[in-house]
All heavy atoms as a GROMACS GRO file, in nm:
protein
  628
    1MET      N    1   2.533  16.542  -0.137
    1MET     CA    2   2.509  16.540  -0.279
    1MET      C    3   2.616  16.456  -0.346
    1MET      O    4   2.724  16.438  -0.292
    1MET     CB    5   2.507  16.683  -0.335
    1MET     CG    6   2.642  16.750  -0.343
    1MET     SD    7   2.630  16.910  -0.421
    1MET     CE    8   2.792  16.971  -0.387
    2GLN      N    9   2.584  16.405  -0.464
    2GLN     CA   10   2.680  16.322  -0.538
    2GLN      C   11   2.715  16.392  -0.668
    2GLN      O   12   2.628  16.443  -0.739
    2GLN     CB   13   2.622  16.185  -0.566
    2GLN     CG   14   2.723  16.092  -0.625
    2GLN     CD   15   2.674  15.948  -0.625
    2GLN    OE1   16   2.567  15.917  -0.576
    2GLN    NE2   17   2.753  15.860  -0.680
    3ILE      N   18   2.846  16.395  -0.697
    3ILE     CA   19   2.895  16.452  -0.822
    3ILE      C   20   2.989  16.352  -0.888
    3ILE      O   21   3.039  16.260  -0.824
    3ILE     CB   22   2.967  16.587  -0.802
    3ILE    CG1   23   3.095  16.568  -0.720
    3ILE    CG2   24   2.876  16.690  -0.739
    3ILE    CD1   25   3.194  16.681  -0.734
    4THR      N   26   3.014  16.374  -1.017
    4THR     CA   27   3.113  16.296  -1.090
    4THR      C   28   3.235  16.384  -1.111
    4THR      O   29   3.222  16.500  -1.149
    4THR     CB   30   3.056  16.252  -1.227
    4THR    OG1   31   2.940  16.173  -1.205
    4THR    CG2   32   3.160  16.172  -1.305
    5VAL      N   33   3.352  16.329  -1.085
    5VAL     CA   34   3.478  16.399  -1.106
    5VAL      C   35   3.555  16.327  -1.215
    5VAL      O   36   3.568  16.204  -1.212
    5VAL     CB   37   3.564  16.400  -0.977
    5VAL    CG1   38   3.697  16.469  -1.001
    5VAL    CG2   39   3.490  16.465  -0.864
    6LYS      N   40   3.605  16.404  -1.311
    6LYS     CA   41   3.691  16.351  -1.416
    6LYS      C   42   3.824  16.425  -1.409
    6LYS      O   43   3.826  16.548  -1.411
    6LYS     CB   44   3.628  16.373  -1.554
    6LYS     CG   45   3.498  16.301  -1.576
    6LYS     CD   46   3.446  16.331  -1.714
    6LYS     CE   47   3.314  16.266  -1.742
    6LYS     NZ   48   3.265  16.298  -1.878
    7LEU      N   49   3.932  16.349  -1.400
    7LEU     CA   50   4.065  16.408  -1.393
    7LEU      C   51   4.148  16.356  -1.509
    7LEU      O   52   4.148  16.236  -1.538
    7LEU     CB   53   4.134  16.374  -1.261
    7LEU     CG   54   4.065  16.423  -1.134
    7LEU    CD1   55   4.144  16.381  -1.012
    7LEU    CD2   56   4.045  16.573  -1.136
    8PHE      N   57   4.219  16.445  -1.576
    8PHE     CA   58   4.294  16.409  -1.695
    8PHE      C   59   4.444  16.426  -1.675
    8PHE      O   60   4.488  16.498  -1.586
    8PHE     CB   61   4.244  16.493  -1.813
    8PHE     CG   62   4.102  16.462  -1.847
    8PHE    CD1   63   3.998  16.535  -1.788
    8PHE    CD2   64   4.070  16.358  -1.932
    8PHE    CE1   65   3.866  16.505  -1.817
    8PHE    CE2   66   3.938  16.328  -1.960
    8PHE     CZ   67   3.835  16.402  -1.903
    9ALA      N   68   4.520  16.358  -1.761
    9ALA     CA   69   4.666  16.357  -1.758
    9ALA      C   70   4.713  16.311  -1.619
    9ALA      O   71   4.651  16.222  -1.560
    9ALA     CB   72   4.723  16.492  -1.797
   10PHE      N   73   4.817  16.372  -1.565
   10PHE     CA   74   4.874  16.325  -1.438
   10PHE      C   75   4.782  16.349  -1.319
   10PHE      O   76   4.804  16.294  -1.211
   10PHE     CB   77   5.013  16.384  -1.413
   10PHE     CG   78   5.013  16.533  -1.388
   10PHE    CD1   79   4.986  16.584  -1.262
   10PHE    CD2   80   5.042  16.620  -1.491
   10PHE    CE1   81   4.987  16.721  -1.239
   10PHE    CE2   82   5.043  16.757  -1.469
   10PHE     CZ   83   5.015  16.808  -1.343
   11LEU      N   84   4.676  16.431  -1.335
   11LEU     CA   85   4.584  16.453  -1.223
   11LEU      C   86   4.508  16.326  -1.186
   11LEU      O   87   4.466  16.309  -1.072
   11LEU     CB   88   4.484  16.564  -1.257
   11LEU     CG   89   4.540  16.703  -1.283
   11LEU    CD1   90   4.426  16.800  -1.315
   11LEU    CD2   91   4.621  16.754  -1.166
   12SER      N   92   4.492  16.235  -1.282
   12SER     CA   93   4.411  16.116  -1.258
   12SER      C   94   4.466  16.028  -1.146
   12SER      O   95   4.392  15.950  -1.086
   12SER     CB   96   4.394  16.034  -1.386
   12SER     OG   97   4.518  15.988  -1.433
   13LYS      N   98   4.595  16.043  -1.114
   13LYS     CA   99   4.651  15.962  -1.003
   13LYS      C  100   4.591  16.002  -0.868
   13LYS      O  101   4.607  15.932  -0.770
   13LYS     CB  102   4.803  15.973  -1.000
   13LYS     CG  103   4.854  16.110  -0.960
   13LYS     CD  104   5.004  16.117  -0.964
   13LYS     CE  105   5.050  16.257  -0.926
   13LYS     NZ  106   5.194  16.271  -0.939
   14HIS      N  107   4.519  16.113  -0.863
   14HIS     CA  108   4.456  16.159  -0.739
   14HIS      C  109   4.315  16.103  -0.717
   14HIS      O  110   4.254  16.130  -0.614
   14HIS     CB  111   4.450  16.312  -0.736
   14HIS     CG  112   4.584  16.375  -0.723
   14HIS    ND1  113   4.644  16.400  -0.602
   14HIS    CD2  114   4.674  16.416  -0.818
   14HIS    CE1  115   4.762  16.454  -0.621
   14HIS    NE2  116   4.783  16.466  -0.751
   15LEU      N  117   4.265  16.028  -0.814
   15LEU     CA  118   4.132  15.969  -0.798
   15LEU      C  119   4.134  15.861  -0.691
   15LEU      O  120   4.237  15.797  -0.668
   15LEU     CB  121   4.084  15.911  -0.930
   15LEU     CG  122   4.045  16.013  -1.037
   15LEU    CD1  123   4.027  15.945  -1.172
   15LEU    CD2  124   3.920  16.089  -0.997
   16PRO      N  125   4.022  15.837  -0.624
   16PRO     CA  126   4.017  15.733  -0.522
   16PRO      C  127   4.047  15.595  -0.581
   16PRO      O  128   4.022  15.570  -0.699
   16PRO     CB  129   3.873  15.738  -0.471
   16PRO     CG  130   3.819  15.869  -0.514
   16PRO     CD  131   3.895  15.908  -0.638
   17PRO      N  132   4.100  15.504  -0.499
   17PRO     CA  133   4.124  15.367  -0.545
   17PRO      C  134   3.996  15.306  -0.601
   17PRO      O  135   3.886  15.329  -0.550
   17PRO     CB  136   4.168  15.293  -0.418
   17PRO     CG  137   4.219  15.401  -0.328
   17PRO     CD  138   4.137  15.523  -0.360
   18GLY      N  139   4.012  15.230  -0.708
   18GLY     CA  140   3.897  15.164  -0.770
   18GLY      C  141   3.830  15.247  -0.878
   18GLY      O  142   3.737  15.201  -0.942
   19SER      N  143   3.877  15.369  -0.899
   19SER     CA  144   3.820  15.454  -1.003
   19SER      C  145   3.859  15.400  -1.140
   19SER      O  146   3.965  15.343  -1.156
   19SER     CB  147   3.871  15.598  -0.990
   19SER     OG  148   3.835  15.652  -0.865
   20ALA      N  149   3.771  15.419  -1.237
   20ALA     CA  150   3.798  15.372  -1.373
   20ALA      C  151   3.768  15.482  -1.473
   20ALA      O  152   3.687  15.571  -1.446
   20ALA     CB  153   3.712  15.249  -1.403
   21ASP      N  154   3.830  15.474  -1.589
   21ASP     CA  155   3.806  15.571  -1.697
   21ASP      C  156   3.829  15.715  -1.654
   21ASP      O  157   3.755  15.806  -1.694
   21ASP     CB  158   3.664  15.557  -1.753
   21ASP     CG  159   3.649  15.440  -1.846
   21ASP    OD1  160   3.752  15.395  -1.901
   21ASP    OD2  161   3.536  15.396  -1.866
   22ARG      N  162   3.929  15.737  -1.567
   22ARG     CA  163   3.964  15.872  -1.521
   22ARG      C  164   3.847  15.944  -1.453
   22ARG      O  165   3.836  16.065  -1.456
   22ARG     CB  166   4.019  15.957  -1.636
   22ARG     CG  167   4.143  15.904  -1.699
   22ARG     CD  168   4.193  15.992  -1.810
   22ARG     NE  169   4.091  16.027  -1.907
   22ARG     CZ  170   4.074  15.968  -2.025
   22ARG    NH1  171   4.153  15.870  -2.060
   22ARG    NH2  172   3.979  16.006  -2.107
   23ARG      N  173   3.756  15.869  -1.390
   23ARG     CA  174   3.641  15.931  -1.326
   23ARG      C  175   3.606  15.862  -1.196
   23ARG      O  176   3.641  15.746  -1.175
   23ARG     CB  177   3.520  15.930  -1.419
   23ARG     CG  178   3.468  15.793  -1.449
   23ARG     CD  179   3.344  15.788  -1.533
   23ARG     NE  180   3.329  15.907  -1.611
   23ARG     CZ  181   3.218  15.942  -1.674
   23ARG    NH1  182   3.113  15.865  -1.668
   23ARG    NH2  183   3.210  16.051  -1.744
   24ALA      N  184   3.537  15.936  -1.110
   24ALA     CA  185   3.492  15.882  -0.983
   24ALA      C  186   3.365  15.956  -0.940
   24ALA      O  187   3.342  16.070  -0.979
   24ALA     CB  188   3.600  15.900  -0.876
   25GLU      N  189   3.286  15.888  -0.861
   25GLU     CA  190   3.169  15.949  -0.799
   25GLU      C  191   3.210  15.990  -0.658
   25GLU      O  192   3.272  15.912  -0.586
   25GLU     CB  193   3.053  15.850  -0.792
   25GLU     CG  194   3.012  15.792  -0.927
   25GLU     CD  195   2.956  15.897  -1.022
   25GLU    OE1  196   2.884  15.987  -0.974
   25GLU    OE2  197   2.986  15.889  -1.142
   26LEU      N  198   3.179  16.114  -0.621
   26LEU     CA  199   3.211  16.163  -0.487
   26LEU      C  200   3.085  16.210  -0.417
   26LEU      O  201   2.998  16.271  -0.479
   26LEU     CB  202   3.307  16.282  -0.494
   26LEU     CG  203   3.451  16.260  -0.536
   26LEU    CD1  204   3.528  16.391  -0.527
   26LEU    CD2  205   3.517  16.154  -0.450
   27GLU      N  206   3.078  16.183  -0.290
   27GLU     CA  207   2.971  16.234  -0.204
   27GLU      C  208   3.027  16.357  -0.133
   27GLU      O  209   3.131  16.348  -0.066
   27GLU     CB  210   2.931  16.127  -0.104
   27GLU     CG  211   2.808  16.160  -0.025
   27GLU     CD  212   2.680  16.154  -0.106
   27GLU    OE1  213   2.669  16.073  -0.199
   27GLU    OE2  214   2.590  16.235  -0.076
   28LEU      N  215   2.962  16.470  -0.149
   28LEU     CA  216   3.006  16.596  -0.090
   28LEU      C  217   2.891  16.664  -0.017
   28LEU      O  218   2.774  16.641  -0.050
   28LEU     CB  219   3.058  16.691  -0.200
   28LEU     CG  220   3.179  16.646  -0.279
   28LEU    CD1  221   3.200  16.737  -0.398
   28LEU    CD2  222   3.302  16.646  -0.191
   29PRO      N  223   2.923  16.752   0.078
   29PRO     CA  224   2.815  16.826   0.145
   29PRO      C  225   2.754  16.929   0.050
   29PRO      O  226   2.819  16.977  -0.043
   29PRO     CB  227   2.886  16.894   0.261
   29PRO     CG  228   3.030  16.898   0.224
   29PRO     CD  229   3.054  16.783   0.132
   30GLU      N  230   2.629  16.961   0.073
   30GLU     CA  231   2.562  17.065  -0.007
   30GLU      C  232   2.645  17.193  -0.001
   30GLU      O  233   2.701  17.228   0.104
   30GLU     CB  234   2.422  17.092   0.049
   30GLU     CG  235   2.326  16.977   0.032
   30GLU     CD  236   2.292  16.947  -0.113
   30GLU    OE1  237   2.282  17.041  -0.195
   30GLU    OE2  238   2.275  16.828  -0.145
   31GLY      N  239   2.653  17.262  -0.114
   31GLY     CA  240   2.727  17.387  -0.119
   31GLY      C  241   2.875  17.373  -0.145
   31GLY      O  242   2.948  17.472  -0.150
   32ALA      N  243   2.924  17.250  -0.164
   32ALA     CA  244   3.066  17.229  -0.192
   32ALA      C  245   3.104  17.296  -0.324
   32ALA      O  246   3.021  17.311  -0.414
   32ALA     CB  247   3.098  17.080  -0.197
   33THR      N  248   3.229  17.336  -0.333
   33THR     CA  249   3.280  17.406  -0.452
   33THR      C  250   3.389  17.323  -0.519
   33THR      O  251   3.431  17.219  -0.467
   33THR     CB  252   3.340  17.542  -0.411
   33THR    OG1  253   3.456  17.518  -0.330
   33THR    CG2  254   3.239  17.630  -0.338
   34ALA      N  255   3.438  17.374  -0.632
   34ALA     CA  256   3.550  17.308  -0.700
   34ALA      C  257   3.671  17.299  -0.609
   34ALA      O  258   3.742  17.198  -0.608
   34ALA     CB  259   3.584  17.382  -0.829
   35PHE      N  260   3.696  17.402  -0.530
   35PHE     CA  261   3.809  17.398  -0.436
   35PHE      C  262   3.791  17.287  -0.334
   35PHE      O  263   3.887  17.222  -0.293
   35PHE     CB  264   3.828  17.532  -0.365
   35PHE     CG  265   3.906  17.633  -0.445
   35PHE    CD1  266   3.898  17.767  -0.412
   35PHE    CD2  267   3.988  17.598  -0.550
   35PHE    CE1  268   3.969  17.863  -0.483
   35PHE    CE2  269   4.060  17.692  -0.623
   35PHE     CZ  270   4.049  17.825  -0.588
   36ASP      N  271   3.667  17.263  -0.291
   36ASP     CA  272   3.642  17.153  -0.198
   36ASP      C  273   3.675  17.018  -0.261
   36ASP      O  274   3.729  16.930  -0.195
   36ASP     CB  275   3.497  17.156  -0.150
   36ASP     CG  276   3.464  17.279  -0.068
   36ASP    OD1  277   3.549  17.322   0.012
   36ASP    OD2  278   3.352  17.333  -0.085
   37VAL      N  279   3.643  17.004  -0.389
   37VAL     CA  280   3.678  16.881  -0.461
   37VAL      C  281   3.830  16.866  -0.468
   37VAL      O  282   3.884  16.758  -0.440
   37VAL     CB  283   3.617  16.881  -0.604
   37VAL    CG1  284   3.667  16.761  -0.684
   37VAL    CG2  285   3.465  16.883  -0.598
   38MET      N  286   3.899  16.974  -0.501
   38MET     CA  287   4.045  16.970  -0.508
   38MET      C  288   4.105  16.931  -0.373
   38MET      O  289   4.194  16.846  -0.366
   38MET     CB  290   4.100  17.106  -0.552
   38MET     CG  291   4.067  17.142  -0.693
   38MET     SD  292   4.120  17.313  -0.728
   38MET     CE  293   4.020  17.350  -0.870
   39GLU      N  294   4.053  16.990  -0.267
   39GLU     CA  295   4.103  16.958  -0.134
   39GLU      C  296   4.078  16.812  -0.100
   39GLU      O  297   4.164  16.743  -0.048
   39GLU     CB  298   4.036  17.050  -0.031
   39GLU     CG  299   4.088  17.028   0.109
   39GLU     CD  300   4.027  17.126   0.207
   39GLU    OE1  301   4.053  17.247   0.195
   39GLU    OE2  302   3.951  17.080   0.296
   40ARG      N  303   3.959  16.765  -0.129
   40ARG     CA  304   3.922  16.625  -0.099
   40ARG      C  305   4.015  16.527  -0.170
   40ARG      O  306   4.046  16.421  -0.116
   40ARG     CB  307   3.777  16.603  -0.142
   40ARG     CG  308   3.728  16.462  -0.140
   40ARG     CD  309   3.666  16.428  -0.006
   40ARG     NE  310   3.608  16.297  -0.010
   40ARG     CZ  311   3.480  16.272  -0.033
   40ARG    NH1  312   3.395  16.369  -0.051
   40ARG    NH2  313   3.437  16.149  -0.035
   41LEU      N  314   4.058  16.564  -0.292
   41LEU     CA  315   4.144  16.475  -0.370
   41LEU      C  316   4.292  16.510  -0.359
   41LEU      O  317   4.374  16.455  -0.433
   41LEU     CB  318   4.100  16.479  -0.517
   41LEU     CG  319   3.958  16.428  -0.544
   41LEU    CD1  320   3.922  16.448  -0.690
   41LEU    CD2  321   3.943  16.283  -0.503
   42SER      N  322   4.328  16.597  -0.267
   42SER     CA  323   4.467  16.640  -0.245
   42SER      C  324   4.530  16.698  -0.371
   42SER      O  325   4.645  16.669  -0.404
   42SER     CB  326   4.552  16.523  -0.193
   42SER     OG  327   4.500  16.476  -0.071
   43LEU      N  328   4.454  16.780  -0.441
   43LEU     CA  329   4.501  16.849  -0.561
   43LEU      C  330   4.535  16.994  -0.527
   43LEU      O  331   4.455  17.060  -0.460
   43LEU     CB  332   4.394  16.850  -0.670
   43LEU     CG  333   4.366  16.718  -0.739
   43LEU    CD1  334   4.234  16.725  -0.814
   43LEU    CD2  335   4.479  16.687  -0.834
   44GLN      N  336   4.649  17.040  -0.573
   44GLN     CA  337   4.684  17.180  -0.556
   44GLN      C  338   4.605  17.261  -0.660
   44GLN      O  339   4.602  17.222  -0.778
   44GLN     CB  340   4.834  17.201  -0.576
   44GLN     CG  341   4.919  17.131  -0.473
   44GLN     CD  342   4.891  17.184  -0.334
   44GLN    OE1  343   4.881  17.303  -0.313
   44GLN    NE2  344   4.878  17.094  -0.238
   45PRO      N  345   4.541  17.372  -0.621
   45PRO     CA  346   4.464  17.451  -0.718
   45PRO      C  347   4.544  17.492  -0.840
   45PRO      O  348   4.491  17.492  -0.952
   45PRO     CB  349   4.419  17.572  -0.636
   45PRO     CG  350   4.412  17.522  -0.496
   45PRO     CD  351   4.527  17.423  -0.485
   46GLU      N  352   4.672  17.523  -0.824
   46GLU     CA  353   4.752  17.565  -0.939
   46GLU      C  354   4.778  17.450  -1.036
   46GLU      O  355   4.815  17.473  -1.152
   46GLU     CB  356   4.884  17.630  -0.895
   46GLU     CG  357   4.972  17.544  -0.811
   46GLU     CD  358   4.943  17.550  -0.661
   46GLU    OE1  359   4.846  17.615  -0.617
   46GLU    OE2  360   5.020  17.488  -0.586
   47ALA      N  361   4.758  17.326  -0.992
   47ALA     CA  362   4.774  17.210  -1.080
   47ALA      C  363   4.651  17.190  -1.169
   47ALA      O  364   4.656  17.116  -1.266
   47ALA     CB  365   4.800  17.084  -0.999
   48CYS      N  366   4.540  17.256  -1.135
   48CYS     CA  367   4.415  17.242  -1.209
   48CYS      C  368   4.395  17.366  -1.295
   48CYS      O  369   4.329  17.463  -1.254
   48CYS     CB  370   4.299  17.221  -1.114
   48CYS     SG  371   4.320  17.076  -1.009
   49HIS      N  372   4.452  17.364  -1.413
   49HIS     CA  373   4.452  17.480  -1.500
   49HIS      C  374   4.315  17.504  -1.564
   49HIS      O  375   4.264  17.615  -1.565
   49HIS     CB  376   4.558  17.462  -1.608
   49HIS     CG  377   4.565  17.574  -1.706
   49HIS    ND1  378   4.612  17.698  -1.671
   49HIS    CD2  379   4.528  17.582  -1.835
   49HIS    CE1  380   4.605  17.778  -1.776
   49HIS    NE2  381   4.554  17.710  -1.877
   50LEU      N  382   4.255  17.398  -1.615
   50LEU     CA  383   4.125  17.408  -1.681
   50LEU      C  384   4.024  17.330  -1.600
   50LEU      O  385   4.044  17.211  -1.571
   50LEU     CB  386   4.134  17.350  -1.823
   50LEU     CG  387   4.006  17.348  -1.905
   50LEU    CD1  388   3.955  17.489  -1.929
   50LEU    CD2  389   4.030  17.277  -2.038
   51VAL      N  390   3.916  17.396  -1.560
   51VAL     CA  391   3.809  17.332  -1.482
   51VAL      C  392   3.677  17.358  -1.553
   51VAL      O  393   3.642  17.473  -1.581
   51VAL     CB  394   3.805  17.387  -1.337
   51VAL    CG1  395   3.690  17.324  -1.260
   51VAL    CG2  396   3.938  17.362  -1.266
   52LEU      N  397   3.606  17.250  -1.582
   52LEU     CA  398   3.474  17.260  -1.644
   52LEU      C  399   3.371  17.197  -1.551
   52LEU      O  400   3.395  17.092  -1.493
   52LEU     CB  401   3.470  17.184  -1.777
   52LEU     CG  402   3.570  17.223  -1.884
   52LEU    CD1  403   3.549  17.136  -2.008
   52LEU    CD2  404   3.559  17.369  -1.922
   53VAL      N  405   3.256  17.261  -1.539
   53VAL     CA  406   3.143  17.205  -1.466
   53VAL      C  407   3.032  17.187  -1.568
   53VAL      O  408   2.985  17.283  -1.629
   53VAL     CB  409   3.097  17.295  -1.350
   53VAL    CG1  410   2.973  17.237  -1.282
   53VAL    CG2  411   3.209  17.312  -1.248
   54ASN      N  412   2.994  17.061  -1.590
   54ASN     CA  413   2.893  17.027  -1.690
   54ASN      C  414   2.930  17.084  -1.827
   54ASN      O  415   2.845  17.131  -1.901
   54ASN     CB  416   2.755  17.074  -1.646
   54ASN     CG  417   2.713  17.014  -1.515
   54ASN    OD1  418   2.742  16.898  -1.487
   54ASN    ND2  419   2.648  17.091  -1.431
   55GLY      N  420   3.060  17.082  -1.858
   55GLY     CA  421   3.109  17.125  -1.987
   55GLY      C  422   3.128  17.276  -2.001
   55GLY      O  423   3.163  17.323  -2.109
   56ILE      N  424   3.106  17.352  -1.895
   56ILE     CA  425   3.119  17.498  -1.900
   56ILE      C  426   3.239  17.541  -1.816
   56ILE      O  427   3.253  17.501  -1.700
   56ILE     CB  428   2.990  17.565  -1.848
   56ILE    CG1  429   2.872  17.523  -1.937
   56ILE    CG2  430   3.005  17.717  -1.847
   56ILE    CD1  431   2.738  17.563  -1.884
   57PHE      N  432   3.324  17.624  -1.877
   57PHE     CA  433   3.445  17.673  -1.810
   57PHE      C  434   3.411  17.744  -1.680
   57PHE      O  435   3.322  17.829  -1.674
   57PHE     CB  436   3.519  17.770  -1.904
   57PHE     CG  437   3.641  17.834  -1.842
   57PHE    CD1  438   3.751  17.758  -1.808
   57PHE    CD2  439   3.644  17.970  -1.818
   57PHE    CE1  440   3.864  17.817  -1.752
   57PHE    CE2  441   3.756  18.030  -1.762
   57PHE     CZ  442   3.866  17.952  -1.729
   58LEU      N  443   3.482  17.706  -1.572
   58LEU     CA  444   3.467  17.771  -1.443
   58LEU      C  445   3.590  17.857  -1.420
   58LEU      O  446   3.701  17.806  -1.405
   58LEU     CB  447   3.452  17.666  -1.332
   58LEU     CG  448   3.426  17.720  -1.192
   58LEU    CD1  449   3.295  17.800  -1.187
   58LEU    CD2  450   3.420  17.606  -1.091
   59GLU      N  451   3.570  17.987  -1.419
   59GLU     CA  452   3.680  18.082  -1.402
   59GLU      C  453   3.751  18.059  -1.269
   59GLU      O  454   3.687  18.024  -1.170
   59GLU     CB  455   3.627  18.224  -1.405
   59GLU     CG  456   3.561  18.264  -1.534
   59GLU     CD  457   3.498  18.402  -1.525
   59GLU    OE1  458   3.549  18.487  -1.449
   59GLU    OE2  459   3.397  18.422  -1.594
   60PRO      N  460   3.883  18.080  -1.266
   60PRO     CA  461   3.958  18.060  -1.142
   60PRO      C  462   3.899  18.135  -1.023
   60PRO      O  463   3.896  18.083  -0.912
   60PRO     CB  464   4.098  18.109  -1.176
   60PRO     CG  465   4.110  18.084  -1.323
   60PRO     CD  466   3.973  18.113  -1.378
   61GLY      N  467   3.851  18.256  -1.043
   61GLY     CA  468   3.795  18.334  -0.933
   61GLY      C  469   3.666  18.281  -0.876
   61GLY      O  470   3.624  18.321  -0.767
   62LYS      N  471   3.601  18.189  -0.946
   62LYS     CA  472   3.472  18.134  -0.900
   62LYS      C  473   3.486  17.992  -0.845
   62LYS      O  474   3.388  17.935  -0.798
   62LYS     CB  475   3.372  18.134  -1.015
   62LYS     CG  476   3.333  18.272  -1.060
   62LYS     CD  477   3.227  18.266  -1.167
   62LYS     CE  478   3.184  18.408  -1.206
   62LYS     NZ  479   3.080  18.404  -1.309
   63ARG      N  480   3.605  17.938  -0.848
   63ARG     CA  481   3.624  17.798  -0.807
   63ARG      C  482   3.604  17.775  -0.658
   63ARG      O  483   3.579  17.663  -0.616
   63ARG     CB  484   3.761  17.748  -0.853
   63ARG     CG  485   3.768  17.744  -1.004
   63ARG     CD  486   3.902  17.704  -1.056
   63ARG     NE  487   3.901  17.717  -1.203
   63ARG     CZ  488   4.008  17.703  -1.278
   63ARG    NH1  489   4.126  17.675  -1.222
   63ARG    NH2  490   3.999  17.718  -1.407
   64GLY      N  491   3.613  17.880  -0.579
   64GLY     CA  492   3.590  17.866  -0.436
   64GLY      C  493   3.457  17.924  -0.391
   64GLY      O  494   3.423  17.915  -0.273
   65THR      N  495   3.382  17.982  -0.483
   65THR     CA  496   3.256  18.048  -0.445
   65THR      C  497   3.133  17.992  -0.516
   65THR      O  498   3.023  18.004  -0.464
   65THR     CB  499   3.263  18.199  -0.474
   65THR    OG1  500   3.285  18.219  -0.614
   65THR    CG2  501   3.373  18.265  -0.393
   66GLU      N  502   3.151  17.933  -0.632
   66GLU     CA  503   3.038  17.882  -0.710
   66GLU      C  504   3.003  17.741  -0.661
   66GLU      O  505   3.080  17.647  -0.680
   66GLU     CB  506   3.076  17.878  -0.858
   66GLU     CG  507   2.963  17.852  -0.952
   66GLU     CD  508   2.875  17.973  -0.974
   66GLU    OE1  509   2.922  18.088  -0.954
   66GLU    OE2  510   2.759  17.954  -1.010
   67PRO      N  511   2.888  17.724  -0.596
   67PRO     CA  512   2.855  17.591  -0.542
   67PRO      C  513   2.820  17.491  -0.652
   67PRO      O  514   2.756  17.526  -0.752
   67PRO     CB  515   2.736  17.617  -0.451
   67PRO     CG  516   2.674  17.742  -0.502
   67PRO     CD  517   2.785  17.823  -0.564
   68LEU      N  518   2.862  17.369  -0.631
   68LEU     CA  519   2.822  17.259  -0.717
   68LEU      C  520   2.684  17.211  -0.669
   68LEU      O  521   2.646  17.238  -0.556
   68LEU     CB  522   2.923  17.145  -0.707
   68LEU     CG  523   3.066  17.180  -0.749
   68LEU    CD1  524   3.162  17.070  -0.708
   68LEU    CD2  525   3.073  17.207  -0.898
   69VAL      N  526   2.613  17.141  -0.757
   69VAL     CA  527   2.483  17.086  -0.718
   69VAL      C  528   2.481  16.937  -0.747
   69VAL      O  529   2.561  16.886  -0.827
   69VAL     CB  530   2.365  17.157  -0.789
   69VAL    CG1  531   2.359  17.304  -0.750
   69VAL    CG2  532   2.373  17.143  -0.939
   70ASN      N  533   2.391  16.868  -0.683
   70ASN     CA  534   2.377  16.724  -0.700
   70ASN      C  535   2.369  16.689  -0.849
   70ASN      O  536   2.293  16.750  -0.924
   70ASN     CB  537   2.253  16.675  -0.628
   70ASN     CG  538   2.246  16.525  -0.624
   70ASN    OD1  539   2.340  16.458  -0.584
   70ASN    ND2  540   2.133  16.471  -0.667
   71GLY      N  541   2.450  16.592  -0.891
   71GLY     CA  542   2.449  16.545  -1.028
   71GLY      C  543   2.547  16.615  -1.120
   71GLY      O  544   2.562  16.575  -1.236
   72ASP      N  545   2.615  16.720  -1.072
   72ASP     CA  546   2.713  16.790  -1.155
   72ASP      C  547   2.828  16.697  -1.192
   72ASP      O  548   2.861  16.602  -1.120
   72ASP     CB  549   2.772  16.911  -1.081
   72ASP     CG  550   2.688  17.036  -1.094
   72ASP    OD1  551   2.591  17.037  -1.172
   72ASP    OD2  552   2.720  17.134  -1.024
   73THR      N  553   2.891  16.730  -1.304
   73THR     CA  554   3.016  16.666  -1.346
   73THR      C  555   3.122  16.774  -1.354
   73THR      O  556   3.102  16.875  -1.422
   73THR     CB  557   3.001  16.597  -1.483
   73THR    OG1  558   2.903  16.493  -1.472
   73THR    CG2  559   3.133  16.538  -1.529
   74ILE      N  560   3.230  16.753  -1.281
   74ILE     CA  561   3.341  16.848  -1.284
   74ILE      C  562   3.461  16.778  -1.346
   74ILE      O  563   3.493  16.664  -1.310
   74ILE     CB  564   3.372  16.904  -1.143
   74ILE    CG1  565   3.479  17.011  -1.150
   74ILE    CG2  566   3.408  16.795  -1.046
   74ILE    CD1  567   3.494  17.091  -1.022
   75ALA      N  568   3.522  16.843  -1.443
   75ALA     CA  569   3.639  16.788  -1.512
   75ALA      C  570   3.756  16.885  -1.496
   75ALA      O  571   3.736  17.007  -1.503
   75ALA     CB  572   3.608  16.767  -1.660
   76MET      N  573   3.875  16.830  -1.474
   76MET     CA  574   3.993  16.914  -1.452
   76MET      C  575   4.111  16.863  -1.532
   76MET      O  576   4.134  16.742  -1.542
   76MET     CB  577   4.030  16.914  -1.304
   76MET     CG  578   3.923  16.967  -1.214
   76MET     SD  579   3.977  16.968  -1.043
   76MET     CE  580   3.820  16.961  -0.960
   77TRP      N  581   4.186  16.959  -1.588
   77TRP     CA  582   4.308  16.932  -1.664
   77TRP      C  583   4.422  17.014  -1.606
   77TRP      O  584   4.402  17.127  -1.564
   77TRP     CB  585   4.292  16.974  -1.811
   77TRP     CG  586   4.205  16.886  -1.893
   77TRP    CD1  587   4.245  16.785  -1.975
   77TRP    CD2  588   4.064  16.892  -1.906
   77TRP    NE1  589   4.136  16.729  -2.038
   77TRP    CE2  590   4.023  16.793  -1.996
   77TRP    CE3  591   3.964  16.973  -1.848
   77TRP    CZ2  592   3.890  16.772  -2.031
   77TRP    CZ3  593   3.832  16.952  -1.882
   77TRP    CH2  594   3.796  16.852  -1.973
   78PRO      N  595   4.544  16.960  -1.612
   78PRO     CA  596   4.660  17.036  -1.568
   78PRO      C  597   4.704  17.133  -1.678
   78PRO      O  598   4.655  17.124  -1.792
   78PRO     CB  599   4.766  16.928  -1.547
   78PRO     CG  600   4.731  16.823  -1.648
   78PRO     CD  601   4.579  16.824  -1.653
   79PRO      N  602   4.797  17.224  -1.647
   79PRO     CA  603   4.854  17.308  -1.753
   79PRO      C  604   4.920  17.219  -1.858
   79PRO      O  605   4.977  17.114  -1.825
   79PRO     CB  606   4.959  17.392  -1.681
   79PRO     CG  607   4.926  17.383  -1.537
   79PRO     CD  608   4.855  17.252  -1.517
   80VAL      N  609   4.911  17.260  -1.981
   80VAL     CA  610   4.968  17.180  -2.091
   80VAL      C  611   5.065  17.268  -2.169
   80VAL      O  612   5.036  17.385  -2.195
   80VAL     CB  613   4.856  17.130  -2.185
   80VAL    CG1  614   4.915  17.046  -2.296
   80VAL    CG2  615   4.752  17.051  -2.108
   81ALA      N  616   5.176  17.211  -2.204
   81ALA     CA  617   5.274  17.284  -2.286
   81ALA      C  618   5.295  17.207  -2.415
   81ALA      O  619   5.278  17.087  -2.421
   81ALA     CB  620   5.406  17.298  -2.211
   82GLY      N  621   5.329  17.276  -2.516
   82GLY     CA  622   5.355  17.211  -2.644
   82GLY      C  623   5.373  17.313  -2.752
   82GLY      O  624   5.365  17.433  -2.729
   83GLY      N  625   5.386  17.265  -2.870
   83GLY     CA  626   5.404  17.362  -2.977
   83GLY      C  627   5.412  17.296  -3.111
   83GLY      O  628   5.394  17.184  -3.134
   0.00000   0.00000   0.00000
């Protein structure tokens, strides 16, 4: 299956070479999860604070169990500090 991955802030350095606009298309096996995407891109799960699938928040407890489907878009942001 093919999905779109969007990585923001310093996470974008983990995108494959040739990626543009902080996004990449990935080919994954059926049933792959957000954790599989993180592993494929060498991202530590704790570095991915906010994860959205098709614009919907994916709770941390579901990131290894909720399967992605062909055509999904997954977006990830690191923890952010400020005030």
